[in-house]
C-alpha positions in Angstrom: -14.7 26.1 31.7 -13.8 28.5 34.4 -10.3 29.1 35.9 -11.4 27.4 39.2 -12.6 24.3 37.4 -9.3 24.1 35.5 -7.3 24.4 38.7 -9.5 21.7 40.4 -8.8 19.4 37.5 -5.1 20.1 37.6 -5.0 19.3 41.3 -7.0 16.1 40.7 -4.6 15.0 37.9 -1.6 15.6 40.2 -3.2 13.6 43.0 -4.0 10.7 40.6 -0.4 10.7 39.2 1.0 10.7 42.7 -1.3 7.8 43.6 -0.4 5.9 40.4 3.3 6.4 41.2 2.8 5.0 44.7 0.8 2.0 43.4 3.5 1.3 40.7 6.2 1.3 43.4 4.2 -1.1 45.6 3.6 -3.4 42.6 7.4 -3.4 41.8 8.0 -4.7 45.4 5.1 -7.2 45.5 5.5 -8.9 42.1 8.9 -10.5 42.7 7.7 -11.7 46.1 4.5 -13.1 44.6 6.5 -14.8 41.8 8.9 -16.4 44.4 6.1 -17.6 46.6 4.3 -19.1 43.6 7.5 -20.8 42.4 8.2 -22.2 45.9 4.6 -23.5 46.1 4.9 -25.2 42.7 8.2 -26.8 43.6 6.8 -28.1 46.9 3.7 -29.5 45.1 5.9 -31.0 42.4 8.1 -32.8 45.0 5.0 -34.2 46.7 4.0 -35.6 43.3 7.5 -36.9 42.5 8.3 -34.4 39.8 11.8 -33.2 39.0 13.2 -30.0 37.7 13.5 -31.6 34.3 9.8 -32.5 34.4 9.0 -28.8 34.9 11.4 -27.8 32.2 9.7 -30.1 29.7 6.3 -29.0 30.7 7.1 -25.3 30.4 9.4 -25.6 27.5 12.6 -24.6 29.3 14.7 -22.7 26.8 12.6 -21.6 23.9 12.9 -18.0 22.7 15.9 -16.1 23.9 18.2 -19.1 23.9 21.5 -18.2 22.3 22.3 -20.3 19.2 25.9 -21.0 18.3 27.3 -19.4 15.2 27.9 -21.9 12.4 29.1 -19.7 9.5 31.5 -16.7 9.6 32.3 -14.5 6.6 36.0 -15.0 5.9 36.1 -11.5 4.3 34.4 -9.8 7.3 34.5 -11.8 10.5 31.8 -9.6 12.1 29.2 -11.1 9.7 28.0 -14.4 11.2 25.1 -16.7 10.6 23.6 -19.5 12.8 22.4 -21.5 9.8 18.8 -20.7 10.7 16.4 -18.5 8.9 17.1 -16.7 5.6 20.6 -16.9 4.2 22.5 -13.6 4.5 23.6 -11.8 1.4 27.3 -12.6 1.9 26.5 -16.3 1.7 24.2 -15.9 -1.3 27.0 -13.9 -3.1 29.6 -16.6 -2.4 27.3 -19.4 -3.6 26.5 -17.5 -6.8 30.2 -17.1 -7.4 30.6 -20.9 -7.0 32.4 -20.7 -3.7 31.2 -23.3 -1.1 30.4 -22.0 2.3 31.9 -24.3 5.0 30.7 -24.2 8.6 33.1 -23.5 11.5 32.8 -26.9 13.2 30.9 -29.4 11.1 32.6 -29.7 7.7 29.9 -32.2 6.6 27.3 -29.5 6.5 29.0 -27.5 3.7 26.5 -25.4 1.7 27.1 -26.2 -2.0 27.3 -23.5 -4.6 24.2 -22.8 -6.7 24.3 -24.6 -10.0 22.9 -22.6 -12.8 21.0 -24.9 -15.1 20.2 -24.0 -18.7 16.5 -23.5 -19.1 15.0 -26.3 -21.1 12.0 -25.7 -23.2 9.2 -27.9 -22.0 8.2 -30.2 -24.7 4.5 -30.0 -25.2 3.1 -33.5 -25.4 -0.5 -33.6 -26.3 -2.1 -36.3 -24.4 -4.3 -38.5 -26.5 -7.8 -38.5 -25.3 -9.7 -41.6 -25.6 -13.4 -41.8 -25.6 -14.6 -44.7 -23.5 -16.4 -47.3 -25.7 -20.0 -47.8 -25.2 -20.3 -51.3 -24.0 -23.4 -53.4 -24.6 -25.6 -50.4 -25.4 -27.4 -49.3 -28.4 -28.0 -45.8 -29.5 -31.7 -46.4 -29.0 -31.1 -47.1 -25.3 -29.8 -43.5 -24.9 -32.5 -41.9 -27.0 -35.2 -43.5 -25.5 
């Protein structure tokens, strides 16, 4: 590749990057306008059909991910450690339960997490099931042989 070809490519790349920046800036302006126009159109059509905001929310799942969930449990030893009661139990709760300390929620005292009871392992008694052979009813050995 010659020096002239390299310079030409460099100029082409700079022009494309400049064009890309211009296009991105224009998209940043147009997208919100487009979204607002589409939203207004949907609301207008919904009103014409007798739909309410609650109808739209139920259709599109209003809420879902990103919704903040209230804290239910707080570590009394370290108030910065909190848990909503969803998902895997945090280590501080597991440790308290293993120590036999019940974990009580902030608001709903009926939802106390009970300590883990350690049960002694019981040996399973092996019971041999009696196998019974079904009786041959109304048949002779000769019927089977042939």
